[in-house]
N, C-alpha and C positions, 0 to 999 in steps of 0.2 A: 503493500500501498504507498502511494506516496504522502508526503510531510509539508510541511511546513510550519510558520511561526507566528501567531498573531498576537498584537500589541495592545493591553488597553493604554488608550490617550491620555487619559486623567492620573493614572497610577505608576504608566511607566512598566506594568509590571507584562514579560514575553512568555506566551506557553506554548509548547509545541502540538502539533493536531495534525489528525488524521485525513487526508482532503478524499470527501464524499465524490463528489462533482467538481470541475470544473472548467471553463469555458469563456471567452474572450468579455466575454458581460457578469458571471456569477463565478461566485467561490463557496462551495458549502462546506463546512468544516466540521468535526466531532472530536472537540478537547480533547487529547490522550487523559484516560485513565476515567472520565465521565462518559455521562452522557449528552452532555450539554453540547447543541447542536449550535453552528453559528451562520450565517446564510448572510454574506459580503460580496458590494457589488463594485463593477470596475468604475473608477474615478479617477485621472490623472494617473495612469501609470502604477495605481496604488489599489487595495481593493480595501474597501469600508463596510462595516457591518455594526447593528448595532443588537442589545442584548442586555435586560431588565437597565435599561438606560444608562450605560455604559460604551463608549464607542470603540472599537475594534479599528485594525487596520494592518492588513498582509501583501508582501511582497507578491504572493501566491507560490 
């Protein structure tokens, strides 16, 4: 399975993730060792997504 890293914008904390789905517009990930799934959308060379009022970014 492909991996990526997402970063919380507010706290600066990074987490490893498994990639479920990736294309030019979206990146769907699950944080390792959890069942938390996050959908990120492509915006200017980075993927941006939200989970419980927290913003995350990833380069995919």
